[in-house]
C-alpha positions, 0 to 999 in steps of 0.5 A: 537436488529435489525429486517431486514425483506424481502420477500421469494419467495414473500409470506413468511416474515422472520425476522433475528434478530441481534445484532449491530456490525454487518457486511452484504453484500447485492446482489441483483437483484430485483430494487423493493426489493432493495428499500423495504430493504432500507426502513425497514432498514431506518425506523427502524433506525428511531424507534431505534432513531439511527444515519442514514448513507446512500450512494446510487445514487440520483435515489434511494435516491430521490425514498426512500425520496418520499416513506418515504414521503408518509408513513408520516415520517416527513421532520425533520426526512428526513433530519436527514439522513446523505446522500452522492451521491455514485458516489461521495463518490466512486468517480466513475469517476476514478479507485477504490481509497481506501484510497479516499474513506477512507478519504470521509468515515471520512468526512462524519462520523466525524461530527456525529459519537461517540463511542456510538452513535448507528449507522446503515450505508447503502452503495451502491458500484460503480465503472467504468470499470478497470482492474479486478484484481486490482478492486478485490484488491481494493474493498477487502481491502475497505471491509476489511477497513469497517470490521474493523471498525464494528468489533471495534465499537459494536454500528455499523450495516454496509450493503454493497450493491453490483448490482448482475448483474455487480458484478464480480463472482471472486469478490464475494468469497473474499467479503464473507470473509469480510462480517459476513452476506450475503444478497440476495433478496431472502434469509439471512445467515451467510457467511460461508467464514468469518473470524472474525479476518479479516485475508485477509489483513495482515494490514489495514494501510500496505495496504493504505500505499501501495495503496498511493504508487500506486497511485503516480506509474506514477509520479515515472515511468516518474521521473526514465524514466528521471534520467535514461536519465540524467544518461547516458548522465552524465556516459558518460561525467564523465566517458571519462574524469576520466579516462584520470586523472586516466592514468596521475596520475598512471604515476606520482605516478610511477615518481621517482622525486615525494617527499613524500608530493606530493605522499601524495597529489596524493593519497588523489586525487587518492581517490577522482577519485575512488569515482567519478569512482564509481558514475559514475558505478552507473549512468551507472547502472541506464542508463541500467535499463533492467532485466536479466532472470526471475525466481523463487528467494528464499527469504530466499536465497536472504536474505543469500546471501546479508548477506554474502556479507555485514557482511564484510561491518560491520567488523569496526563497532558495527553492528549486523544483524537480520533475521525474515522470516516468511515462509522459502519457500516464493519466488519472481519471478525476476532477481536475481542479481538485486533483491540482488543489490536492497537489498544491497543498502537497508542495506548499507544504514543503515549501512552507517548511523550507527555506532553501533546498530541492522539492522533487515531483515525481510519478511512477506506474505501479501496474494497477496504480499511478503514484505520484510522489512530493519529495523535499529535503526539508527539515522532516517531521517528527515522528510524534507528528507523523502518524497523525499527519492530515488530522485537523490542527495536526502540523509542524508550523507554528500558525498552521491549521493542518487543514491543507493536508486533510482536504489533500487526503479528503480529496485522495479519498474521493478519487479512490486513492491513498496517501503515504507520508514518510520522513526522517528528521533532518533529512525531508519528507515524502508524500505518495499518492497513488490512484488506481488505473480506470 
């Protein structure tokens, strides 16, 4: 058991008894009371021989270290504290980066933490000024990550401290959903919003993947812009000669002097010309990324409409479609034509990769976003290709161009969405598309 002591209205001492495996948010105003609470937390850790992890600014760490020395604690005890500068730990020189924070946490705890180590963590959360909605989403994700860690390790007690004077009011409610207790300078109580099985975010692994995709969004946007410009030039340069070639082919085929062998050759040439025309058409679409009129699009209707069209594509193959729509009323705000085109490209990619099997289209609600997944049990995508998926001319198909997935990525980006591709060779591939809720 652990005791947390604090002053109430400057006179009364309250002791709150807690078992480990608890997650506490501390919002503070009084600088001195903050120091006292840090000291109580660390001193009790010394008494219980806990592993103490302390993430705070150098100024506070220096003050706490000085006070501990004044109270007679040895250098050896002070050196046993695993300390990290909160500005470095939270990378406060850049927008709040959950993935990097997770890595920092792993590196900090890795050499010391085991499943049997009695551990207490005190972390003062810091950030730079940034988009409030993005900050809220990322801090929620970070705290959810902490809460999962604490919930899975009953030997951990964690306090996440926030300066109440700079904490946006909009963040308070969502933070309380990921902390079992709320502590202030003058009060300590259970969070009335806490969910022991955190439901704030669907799956931490899914959200981290989304964060990794978002961190690369600027690079992706530049690539798409470059591809669009290249596509405009290429479509023009290919389109005109193709038109001439096709015209003369038709004239030759209509000539009575052509024997059956030459007619076969001409037919083969014509099919190849049609393939080139299709590539040119895809280039034209890529070169003109503008979305049409946006409106509410029901996910269920979008999937049904796509399946009606794609069922014809599988007539010559033993492929089954399955759907798992979590919420039939879920909707996206976007261009229905482009969204359907995007979904068709993803499904078509699976169809072309397999002769038989199952393709599953499912939708999920991830709190702030709607996710649509296209899952197949085909041959999968090799690792050397996986990281390049969506790049021009990167494909697993012998005569493919990779433009279908590039177009899909462009449409997804135009709707402020994200695409994650997962695959294991021999077991299939999964394309996960997430769109923000309106």
